[in-house]
N, C-alpha and C positions, 0 to 999 in steps of 0.2 A: 108363284106359279104352281100349276098342276101337272100331272102326268096322266096319260091313258096308256093302256097297253092292250094290244090285240096279239093274241097267241101267235099269229101268223106274221106279224110285222115287228118292227123294233118299236120302242116306246116313243111318243112324241111329247115333248115338253111344251105346254101351252103357255104363252107370255106374249111378249112383244113379237117375237117370231117363232114359228114352228121349228123346233130345233130336234132333230132325232137323236135318241139317247139309247145306248145298248142296255136293254133290260130295265128292271125295276128296282130302285134301291130299297134295301131291306134293312131294317135296324134290329139287331139281335142283342138282347140283354141276357148276360149270363145269370143262371138261377142257381148256380152251385158257387162253392167257395174253393178257391186255390190255395194250397199249401205248399210251402217250400222250406226244407231244413237245411241250413248251411252250417258247416263246422270249421272252425279256425282255432290258432292258438293265441292266446293272450300276448300282447307285445312284452318282449323280454323273457318269456318262458323258453327254456331250452330242453325241458323234459320231452320225451317222445309219448304221444298218445296215439293208439290205434284204435279206430272205431271198426267193429266187427258186425254190429247188427243195430237196426233202427226200426222201431215199429211204434204205430199209434194203438193206443188201448182203450177200450170202453167208448169207441166213436159210434155215434148213430149212423146206421147204414140203411135203414129203411123208414121212409115217411110218404106222405101224400102231399102232392103239389096240386094247388088249385090256382089256375090262371084266370084272371079277370080281364076282360078285353076293355079297350078304350080307355086306358089309364087308370084302371081300377087296381086296388092293391092286391096283387097276387101273394100267396102265403104257403108256407110248408106247415103242415100239420101231422098229428099222429106219429110222432117221433117215438117209436117203441122198441126197436131191435138195435142192440149195440154188438159191435164186433171189434177184433183187432185187426189192424191192417199193416202188412209187412210193407215199410218203406224201402228198405234197402239191406242186403245181407252179403257178406263175404267172410265167413267164419275162418277160412284158412289163411288169407292173406290180410284182409281188412284194408282200411284206408288210413294211412298215416296222415295225421292231422298237420297241417302246415299254417304259416301265418296268413296266407291268402283264404278268404271264405270260399268254400267248395260246397256245392250242393250234392248231397247223396240222395239219390232216388233211382228207382227202379224203372222209372218212365222218363221220356225225354223232357216233358214239361212239368214234373211234379206231379202231385195228387189232388184229386177234386174230391169233395166231400159235400154231403148234404148241410146247408147252413144250420147251426145249432148253438145252443147254449153252452158256455164253458165256465159258467159261473160257480158250479160245484168243482170238486176234485175228481170228477169222473173222467174227462178228457186228459190223457196222459201220453207223453212221449217216453218211451222206454230206450235208453241207449246203453248197448253193451260195448265195452271197450277194454283195452289192456294199457296198462302202464308200463314203460321200458323195463323197469326193474323187477316187477312181479311176473309178468307173462301170464298171469291168471285172468281170467275174464271177470271183469267187475261190471255191474249194472246200476245205472243211476236212473230213476223215475223222476221226471219233470212234469209238474202239473201245469197244464196250459191255460189256467183260469186267470192269469195275471197279464194285463195289458192287451187283452184280446178284443180291443175296439168295443169297450163296454161289456165285456165277458160274453160276446156273442160273435161267432163266425158268420158274417153277413154274406148274402148273395152278392156275386159280381165283384168280390173283393179278393186281393191276393195277399195271404198272410206269409211273411218270410220270418222265420225263426232263425237267428244267428246263434248258434251254440258255441261258447268259447271256453276252451279247456285253458285254466290258469294253474298256479301251484296250489294243490289241495282244493281246487273250487272249480265249479262248472256254472258259468254264467249264461242266461238266456235272454237275448234282446228281441222282442217281437218288432215287426214294421208292417204297417197295413197301407197297401196302395190300391187304387182301382185295377180292375183286371185290364190288362192291355189290350186296346183296340187294334185289329188288324184288319186290312182289306183284303178280300178274296174275290177273284174274278169268277163268276158263275155265268153259264149259259142256259137260259131258260128254253125248253123245247116244247 
């Protein structure tokens, strides 16, 4: 079937019958990469860890995007500027890590970045935390080049990193899924 749309009328789907529809369906593909960082305690760990600061380091924050119509391969080029990105911070109280994975982020739905290579040790996650007995801030740098879907953060993908605190260890488990599709009602005028 096909659809025609007149700015003054509802769309009409042409097929066996003329059926009015409300608006024109638009397919939107995400061109950015979605990152989420969750923290939890390893099973059986009774020590207390408190995270006070989470940031991404050496992340590419500027590039050029070229869109190719009609199914052509769109691309990001000219990745040339890197920056640090604050994910979450509460240096006074922090977040006491529990057995349930919990996303620490300064925005409701995580952070989006330009798709980029993680093949080198450039892309890093810096975690500042306290161990219950020291109360001093400790910093751990995690290189995000392992398990990142072929070492590339791809457009339209959601990368969830679960950081697990164990006895004298911090484990990182990445998970890659497609960016969740949502339906939004839009009125065209």
